[in-house]
C-alpha positions, 0 to 999 in steps of 0.5 A: 418596758411594760411587763404583762403576766399571762395567767392560765391553766397549765397542769390539765392538758384539756383545760389549756388554751394554747391558741389563747396563750399564743395570741396573747403573747404575740399581740403583747410582744408586737406592742413592745410588751414583755410577757411572763407566760409560764405556759410555755416553760418546762415543768419545774418543782412546785416551790420553784414554780410558786416562787417564779410566779409570784415574783413575775406577778409582782413585777408585772404592770398587769395580768391577763387571765384565761378564765374559761375553766376553774384553775386553783393556780389562776385564782391564786395569781388573779387574787395576788394581782388584785391585792397589788392593785394591778389591772387584771383583764380576764377573758372567758369564752362564750361558750364555757360554763359560769365563772366562779362568783368569787371572780366575778365579785372581785375588784380591780378586774374587767371580764371580756367574753370572746368567741374566737382568739380574734377577739382577744387580739382585737381587745388587746390591740385597743387598750393603751396599756401604758396608761391602764389603771384600776378604776371602777366604771359607773356604767358597767361591771369593769374596774379597769380604765385608761387614762386619757388626758384629764379622764378615765376611759373604761376599757370595756364599754369605752365611756368616761369612768369620772 
C-alpha cells in the first residue's frame, strides 16, 4: 500500500488549514493510500514528535505539504523528503503571501496554487501516485512527473517530461 505524508503547520492555530488537511486525508484514503497526518494527533513531547515525524517521512512514498504560511517544521519535513528523493507536492493558497525562496528553489517538488479545497481534491484525484517520480519538466517549474508507458508526464502542466 502506498503511503503519503501530510505536512502543514500544527502549532499556531491561526496558520492551520484544517479543511485542507481533511480534504487531503479523505481524498488519498479514498484512493487506498495510507496517510500519515500528524495534524490529527494529540500533542506529544518535542523529541517524540521529531522522531515520529522523521520516521514517517522516511517511510512515505511522497509528501503533500501546505505552504501558504511559513512553518519551520514543514520546511524541515520538505527538506528531508527532498533529500530522500521523494516526490514533494506543495500547495499554496492563491491569496497567501510570497513563498520562501528556499522552497521555491528546491529540487524535487511541484507547487500547485489553489483557491479552494475542491481544487486540491481535483489535483490529487488526477495524479497517478503508483507511478509518481522526481523528474524535471522541461516545460514548467515542476520536478514531479508520472511514468506513463515509455514517457514521463508532468503533474503540473501535463506535458511529456522526456
